[in-house]
C-alpha positions in Angstrom: -27.9 -14.1 -20.0 -29.0 -15.8 -16.8 -28.0 -14.8 -13.2 -25.7 -17.8 -13.1 -23.9 -16.6 -16.2 -23.5 -13.1 -14.7 -22.1 -14.5 -11.5 -19.7 -16.8 -13.4 -18.5 -13.8 -15.5 -18.0 -11.7 -12.4 -15.9 -14.4 -10.8 -13.8 -15.0 -13.9 -13.2 -11.3 -14.2 -12.3 -10.9 -10.5 -9.9 -13.9 -10.8 -8.2 -12.5 -13.9 -7.9 -9.0 -12.2 -6.4 -10.5 -9.0 -4.0 -12.8 -11.0 -2.6 -10.0 -13.2 -2.4 -7.4 -10.4 -1.2 -9.9 -7.9 1.7 -11.0 -10.1 2.7 -7.5 -11.1 2.6 -6.2 -7.5 4.7 -9.1 -6.2 7.3 -8.5 -8.8 7.5 -4.8 -7.8 6.1 -3.5 -11.1 2.5 -2.9 -10.2 1.5 -2.2 -13.8 3.6 -2.2 -16.8 5.8 0.9 -16.5 4.3 2.4 -13.3 4.2 1.8 -9.6 1.7 2.9 -7.0 3.3 4.2 -3.8 2.0 5.6 -0.6 1.7 9.4 -0.9 3.4 10.2 2.3 6.1 7.5 2.7 6.8 6.6 -0.9 6.7 2.9 -0.1 5.0 0.4 -2.5 1.3 -0.1 -1.7 -0.1 -3.6 -0.9 -2.6 -5.4 -3.1 -5.1 -5.2 -0.3 -4.9 -1.5 0.0 -5.1 -1.1 -3.8 -8.3 -3.2 -3.9 -10.0 -2.0 -0.8 -9.2 1.7 -0.7 -8.5 2.5 -4.4 -10.5 0.2 -6.7 -13.5 -1.0 -4.7 -14.9 2.5 -3.9 -14.7 3.5 -7.6 -16.2 0.2 -8.8 -19.0 0.5 -6.3 -19.7 4.1 -7.4 -19.7 3.1 -11.1 -22.7 0.8 -10.7 -25.0 3.6 -9.6 -27.1 4.5 -12.6 -26.5 8.0 -14.1 -24.1 9.0 -11.2 -21.5 6.3 -11.9 -20.5 7.6 -15.3 -20.1 11.2 -14.0 -18.0 10.0 -11.1 -15.7 8.2 -13.5 -15.4 11.3 -15.6 -14.6 13.5 -12.6 -12.1 10.9 -11.4 -10.2 11.0 -14.7 -10.3 14.8 -15.0 -8.8 15.1 -11.5 -5.6 13.7 -12.9 -5.1 16.9 -14.9 -4.8 18.9 -11.6 -1.5 20.2 -10.2 -0.9 17.0 -8.2 -1.8 14.7 -11.2 -3.7 12.4 -8.9 -7.1 10.9 -9.6 -9.9 10.9 -7.0 -9.2 7.2 -6.3 -5.6 8.1 -5.5 -6.7 10.7 -3.0 -9.1 8.2 -1.4 -6.4 5.6 -1.0 -3.5 8.0 -0.2 -1.6 6.7 -3.2 0.4 8.2 -6.0 1.4 6.7 -9.4 5.0 7.0 -10.3 7.0 5.8 -13.3 8.8 2.5 -12.7 
């Protein structure tokens, strides 16, 4: 796989992600069956906040060799705590609720 193939794959993946999430967020059902709301106000969270504060930090951490997989595991395990919020929810100040 060449560098051009890798870049093309990344662009296609990003476009797909933005298309699906953008559609679901604008129709007030951010993912099928759930919504992401602000932890303090309870209002729906914007796509920009989801990407910049919630998804991008975790995606950036995941590319670090050895550390990324452990961060992902810790992120998932945090959801079993009393607040049932993952690390990325705490970073963005969001909470997932049933739609």
